[in-house]
C-alpha beads as a LAMMPS data file, in Angstrom:
LAMMPS data file: protein, C-alpha beads

120 atoms
119 bonds

1 atom types
1 bond types

-500.0 500.0 xlo xhi
-500.0 500.0 ylo yhi
-500.0 500.0 zlo zhi

Masses

1 110.0

Atoms # bond

1 1 1 281.629 -173.714 359.031
2 1 1 279.770 -176.976 359.549
3 1 1 280.962 -179.361 362.217
4 1 1 282.909 -182.455 361.231
5 1 1 279.866 -184.598 362.023
6 1 1 277.532 -182.497 359.826
7 1 1 280.060 -182.533 356.986
8 1 1 280.538 -186.289 357.392
9 1 1 276.776 -186.876 357.417
10 1 1 276.483 -184.900 354.144
11 1 1 279.305 -186.950 352.555
12 1 1 277.807 -190.263 353.632
13 1 1 274.469 -189.287 352.081
14 1 1 276.199 -188.393 348.807
15 1 1 278.319 -191.542 348.827
16 1 1 275.372 -193.930 349.114
17 1 1 275.430 -194.118 345.296
18 1 1 278.772 -195.948 345.637
19 1 1 277.215 -198.491 348.009
20 1 1 276.217 -198.816 351.671
21 1 1 278.918 -196.438 352.902
22 1 1 279.292 -196.035 356.642
23 1 1 281.505 -193.878 358.809
24 1 1 283.136 -194.584 362.121
25 1 1 284.701 -192.169 364.557
26 1 1 288.457 -192.698 364.798
27 1 1 291.625 -190.757 365.547
28 1 1 289.802 -187.456 366.061
29 1 1 288.074 -187.753 362.688
30 1 1 285.988 -190.298 360.811
31 1 1 286.880 -193.320 358.729
32 1 1 284.715 -193.878 355.636
33 1 1 284.030 -197.560 354.927
34 1 1 282.415 -199.697 352.260
35 1 1 282.141 -203.459 352.743
36 1 1 284.618 -203.322 355.618
37 1 1 287.311 -201.449 353.697
38 1 1 288.308 -197.947 354.704
39 1 1 288.586 -195.836 351.556
40 1 1 288.195 -192.366 353.008
41 1 1 289.073 -190.253 355.995
42 1 1 287.353 -187.090 357.185
43 1 1 289.366 -184.750 359.345
44 1 1 288.631 -181.076 360.058
45 1 1 285.934 -180.858 357.351
46 1 1 288.232 -182.286 354.704
47 1 1 287.710 -185.558 352.850
48 1 1 290.818 -187.561 352.083
49 1 1 290.604 -190.574 349.775
50 1 1 292.715 -193.738 349.669
51 1 1 295.517 -193.814 347.112
52 1 1 297.944 -196.472 345.957
53 1 1 300.762 -196.549 343.436
54 1 1 298.244 -196.712 340.569
55 1 1 296.178 -193.708 341.661
56 1 1 298.558 -191.378 343.517
57 1 1 299.646 -189.600 340.330
58 1 1 296.065 -188.360 339.754
59 1 1 296.165 -186.532 343.082
60 1 1 299.744 -185.337 342.582
61 1 1 298.856 -183.928 339.147
62 1 1 296.271 -181.667 340.814
63 1 1 298.656 -180.677 343.604
64 1 1 296.467 -182.298 346.249
65 1 1 298.206 -182.963 349.571
66 1 1 298.241 -186.176 351.598
67 1 1 296.729 -186.400 355.053
68 1 1 299.521 -185.841 357.557
69 1 1 299.839 -185.834 361.314
70 1 1 302.608 -185.091 363.770
71 1 1 304.302 -187.993 365.523
72 1 1 306.716 -186.456 367.937
73 1 1 308.999 -184.128 366.013
74 1 1 308.244 -185.594 362.579
75 1 1 305.361 -185.374 360.140
76 1 1 303.799 -188.650 358.979
77 1 1 301.905 -188.853 355.658
78 1 1 299.235 -191.502 355.149
79 1 1 298.057 -192.993 351.854
80 1 1 294.975 -190.735 351.855
81 1 1 294.972 -187.577 349.740
82 1 1 292.709 -184.551 349.801
83 1 1 289.708 -184.734 347.500
84 1 1 289.481 -182.109 344.725
85 1 1 287.230 -179.194 345.729
86 1 1 284.972 -179.644 342.699
87 1 1 284.147 -183.182 343.856
88 1 1 282.562 -181.782 347.012
89 1 1 280.269 -179.586 344.925
90 1 1 279.294 -182.179 342.312
91 1 1 278.030 -185.610 343.360
92 1 1 278.883 -187.215 340.016
93 1 1 282.516 -186.110 340.308
94 1 1 282.607 -187.191 343.959
95 1 1 281.383 -190.661 343.015
96 1 1 284.120 -191.048 340.385
97 1 1 286.833 -190.159 342.907
98 1 1 285.236 -192.281 345.649
99 1 1 285.005 -195.330 343.368
100 1 1 288.657 -194.920 342.443
101 1 1 289.565 -194.703 346.131
102 1 1 287.586 -197.847 346.888
103 1 1 289.373 -199.696 344.077
104 1 1 292.710 -198.494 345.512
105 1 1 291.652 -199.797 348.945
106 1 1 290.781 -203.172 347.397
107 1 1 294.162 -203.362 345.638
108 1 1 295.966 -202.504 348.888
109 1 1 293.984 -205.142 350.795
110 1 1 294.742 -207.745 348.116
111 1 1 298.448 -206.878 348.250
112 1 1 298.476 -207.252 352.053
113 1 1 296.753 -210.621 351.656
114 1 1 299.414 -211.791 349.202
115 1 1 302.194 -210.731 351.554
116 1 1 300.588 -212.566 354.500
117 1 1 300.047 -215.690 352.411
118 1 1 303.667 -215.715 351.272
119 1 1 304.986 -215.022 354.779
120 1 1 306.622 -211.709 353.841

Bonds

1 1 1 2
2 1 2 3
3 1 3 4
4 1 4 5
5 1 5 6
6 1 6 7
7 1 7 8
8 1 8 9
9 1 9 10
10 1 10 11
11 1 11 12
12 1 12 13
13 1 13 14
14 1 14 15
15 1 15 16
16 1 16 17
17 1 17 18
18 1 18 19
19 1 19 20
20 1 20 21
21 1 21 22
22 1 22 23
23 1 23 24
24 1 24 25
25 1 25 26
26 1 26 27
27 1 27 28
28 1 28 29
29 1 29 30
30 1 30 31
31 1 31 32
32 1 32 33
33 1 33 34
34 1 34 35
35 1 35 36
36 1 36 37
37 1 37 38
38 1 38 39
39 1 39 40
40 1 40 41
41 1 41 42
42 1 42 43
43 1 43 44
44 1 44 45
45 1 45 46
46 1 46 47
47 1 47 48
48 1 48 49
49 1 49 50
50 1 50 51
51 1 51 52
52 1 52 53
53 1 53 54
54 1 54 55
55 1 55 56
56 1 56 57
57 1 57 58
58 1 58 59
59 1 59 60
60 1 60 61
61 1 61 62
62 1 62 63
63 1 63 64
64 1 64 65
65 1 65 66
66 1 66 67
67 1 67 68
68 1 68 69
69 1 69 70
70 1 70 71
71 1 71 72
72 1 72 73
73 1 73 74
74 1 74 75
75 1 75 76
76 1 76 77
77 1 77 78
78 1 78 79
79 1 79 80
80 1 80 81
81 1 81 82
82 1 82 83
83 1 83 84
84 1 84 85
85 1 85 86
86 1 86 87
87 1 87 88
88 1 88 89
89 1 89 90
90 1 90 91
91 1 91 92
92 1 92 93
93 1 93 94
94 1 94 95
95 1 95 96
96 1 96 97
97 1 97 98
98 1 98 99
99 1 99 100
100 1 100 101
101 1 101 102
102 1 102 103
103 1 103 104
104 1 104 105
105 1 105 106
106 1 106 107
107 1 107 108
108 1 108 109
109 1 109 110
110 1 110 111
111 1 111 112
112 1 112 113
113 1 113 114
114 1 114 115
115 1 115 116
116 1 116 117
117 1 117 118
118 1 118 119
119 1 119 120
């Protein structure tokens, strides 16, 4: 099996069609960024993509799990879900899912901005 860094390098090459995608080492894995927004997470040779309320059902419909980690005795799920296997084998499919994840990241960032502006 390829190392996380080799797998990440492969993904970043494929994702350049989305835009100038970069990765950064974080939390034992890699964050995948475009224009300063994190829209993906690579951990243990698995790509997880950002979801929000508008896109989560697409991942749920395919039975794809969220990224989780242990915090003490409990399991914490993040808003990043596993990418469909076929997307890793087909760049065109990967780009569709990656673009959707980036749009979800933009919506989440906009929502956070609204909450900060309103003092919530």
